N, C-alpha and C positions, 0 to 999 in steps of 0.2 A: 358096088355102088357106094357103100359107106366110105371106102378109101378114096374114091373119086371126089366126094364131097369134103374131104379133109384137105384137099389141095388148095392153097391160097389163091391161085389163079381162078379156079372154078368158083370159089367163094366170092371173089371179086366180081366175076361175070354175073353170078346169081344175084348179088346185091344190086348191081346195075339194073338188071331185068326187073327185079321186084320194085326198085325205086322208081323206074319209069312207069310201071304199071300203077303204082300207088299215086304218082303224080297225075296220071291220066284219070284215075278214079276220083281223086280229090277235086280236080279241075272240072269234072263233068257232074259233080254233085251239087245240088242246090242247097245252100247253107242259109240258115236263119239263126242269127245271133240273138239269143234270149239272155237278157241280163248283162248287157255290155258293161255296166258299172262294175261287174265282178272282174273284168279284165283291165280295168283302168290302171291299177297299180303296175301291171306289166307295161302299159303305155308310158307311164311316168318314169320308168327306169328303176323302180323300187325292187329290190331282190324279193322273189316270190318262190315258194315251193309248190308245185302242182303235182297232184297224184292222179294217176290213170289206172283203172282196173285193166286187167289183161285184155278183155274183149274190146277195149277202146284204144289200144295201142296204135292202131293204124290211123287214128285221128290226130295224133300228136303233130305230124307235119302240117296240119291245117292251122295250128296255133299262130305261127308267124304271119301268115296271110290274113288271118282275122285281126291280129294286133295292128296291122297296117291300116285297117279301116277306122281305127279309133281316133278321135280328135286329139291333137297334141302328141301323136306317136313319136317316140324317140327310139332309134334303132338300139337293140340290146342283144347281148349274147345269150343264147339259150343252151343249157347243158342238160343232159339226160343221164341218170344213173342206170347203167345196164350191167349185166353179168360179164365177167371176164372169160366165160366159156365161149366155145365156138358159136353158139347161137346168139349170144350177146354181142360178139364181134360182128356178126352178120347184121344184127339190128343197128349197131353203131355205124356201120358203113352205109346203110340205107338212110339213117337219120342225117348223116353228113351231107347227103344230096339236097337236104332241105335247110342247111345251115344250122343244124342242131348238133351240138358236139357231145359225144359220148364220154362219160367218166365211168371207167370200168371198176367195178367193185366186186366184193364177194362176202359171203357170210362167214367165212372162215379166216 
């Protein structure tokens, strides 16, 4: 099983399936934006660093759609720092489905 998951084609299919599921889950979730003024710098195109704890990683793809609801929204490019390991590449492929581009990094 482990060797199967190391194959790039299998990882690509897995990323697609997880991305579609995440898209479904995020679209069928009722969102309430509390403190929209905190997202205003994103809307203005000002560079911002946002930090998410691991348990909230699945909500990162909701950020672009929440930003579009802000008055004066200007499209912006969003990058996410992810691990260069296999799991990080999988996360990067999933985020790409939501127009969030991965920057692969490492602690070493």
